[in-house]
C-alpha positions in Angstrom: 334.1 -33.9 31.4 333.3 -31.1 34.2 335.9 -31.0 36.8 338.0 -28.8 39.2 341.8 -29.3 39.5 343.7 -27.8 42.2 347.6 -27.2 42.1 350.1 -25.1 44.1 350.2 -26.9 47.3 353.5 -28.2 48.9 355.9 -27.5 51.8 356.5 -23.9 52.9 358.2 -22.5 55.9 356.4 -21.1 58.9 355.7 -17.4 58.0 355.9 -18.0 54.2 353.4 -17.8 51.5 351.7 -20.1 48.8 349.4 -19.5 46.2 346.7 -22.3 45.3 345.1 -22.4 41.9 342.0 -24.3 40.8 341.3 -24.6 37.3 337.9 -25.6 35.8 337.4 -27.7 32.6 334.3 -28.4 30.9 332.4 -25.3 32.4 333.4 -21.7 33.1 333.6 -20.4 36.7 331.4 -17.2 35.6 328.2 -17.1 37.3 329.5 -19.4 39.9 330.3 -18.8 43.6 333.6 -20.1 44.3 334.9 -21.3 47.6 338.0 -22.9 49.4 337.7 -25.2 52.2 340.3 -27.3 54.1 340.4 -30.3 56.0 343.4 -31.3 58.5 344.0 -34.9 59.5 341.3 -36.0 62.2 339.1 -33.0 61.6 336.1 -32.0 59.7 336.3 -29.9 56.6 335.9 -26.3 57.2 335.4 -23.3 55.1 338.1 -20.8 54.5 336.8 -18.3 52.0 334.0 -17.7 49.3 332.9 -15.2 46.9 329.3 -15.3 45.6 328.4 -15.6 41.8 327.8 -12.0 41.6 330.8 -10.9 43.5 328.6 -8.9 45.8 329.0 -10.9 48.9 331.8 -12.9 50.5 332.8 -14.8 53.6 336.1 -15.6 55.4 336.8 -17.7 58.3 338.3 -15.9 61.4 341.5 -17.8 60.6 341.6 -16.7 57.0 341.0 -12.9 57.6 344.0 -10.8 56.9 346.0 -13.8 55.5 344.1 -15.7 52.9 342.7 -14.0 49.7 340.4 -15.8 47.4 340.1 -14.3 43.8 339.1 -15.6 40.3 341.0 -14.9 37.0 339.6 -12.8 34.5 339.5 -15.6 32.0 336.9 -17.2 34.1 338.4 -20.6 34.3 340.6 -20.3 37.4 340.3 -19.5 41.0 343.0 -18.7 43.5 343.7 -18.8 47.1 346.6 -16.7 48.3 347.9 -18.0 51.7 350.3 -15.6 53.5 351.9 -15.7 56.9 351.6 -19.5 57.0 351.5 -21.0 60.7 351.2 -24.4 62.3 347.5 -24.6 62.2 347.3 -24.3 58.5 348.7 -27.8 57.2 345.7 -29.4 55.6 344.2 -30.6 52.4 342.7 -27.6 50.6 339.6 -28.1 48.2 338.2 -25.8 45.8 334.4 -25.7 45.3 331.9 -24.0 42.8 328.3 -23.6 42.6 326.2 -22.2 39.7 324.6 -18.8 40.9 325.5 -19.7 44.4 326.1 -17.5 47.3 328.2 -17.5 50.4 326.6 -18.8 53.7 328.6 -18.5 57.0 330.9 -21.4 57.3 330.5 -22.4 53.7 328.3 -25.5 54.2 329.6 -28.3 52.0 326.0 -29.0 50.7 325.8 -25.7 49.1 328.3 -26.7 46.3 327.9 -29.3 43.6 331.5 -29.1 41.9 334.6 -30.0 43.9 338.3 -30.5 43.4 340.4 -33.5 44.4 342.4 -31.2 46.9 346.0 -30.2 47.2 348.1 -30.6 50.3 349.7 -27.8 52.3 352.5 -28.4 54.7 354.3 -26.0 57.0 357.7 -26.4 58.3 358.2 -25.0 61.8 
């Protein structure tokens, strides 16, 4: 079964850090663009960060630059999103996504990705 499963969400203090993980099963993330998006209550899902399948291009939202880092593990089966300096605008469900031979367009349109995780919740205590 092909699926992505996120983990690592939870409650963190304002200014703290979390590392989100996304494990792929049934396929390898090699040759896939990888991305993280988030959705806060009452808001549309928005792109946070993306790396293309080749690694040659990437995109990050303004709110993510300097605070969030996307990466993939050498084993080809896991992607990460490191969240630093969390603030009150960051609570949301965070979703990982993957697309075979994909790229990273501005804003990370959801239609660009075929594989999705179920989401992991991030909460920030002020």
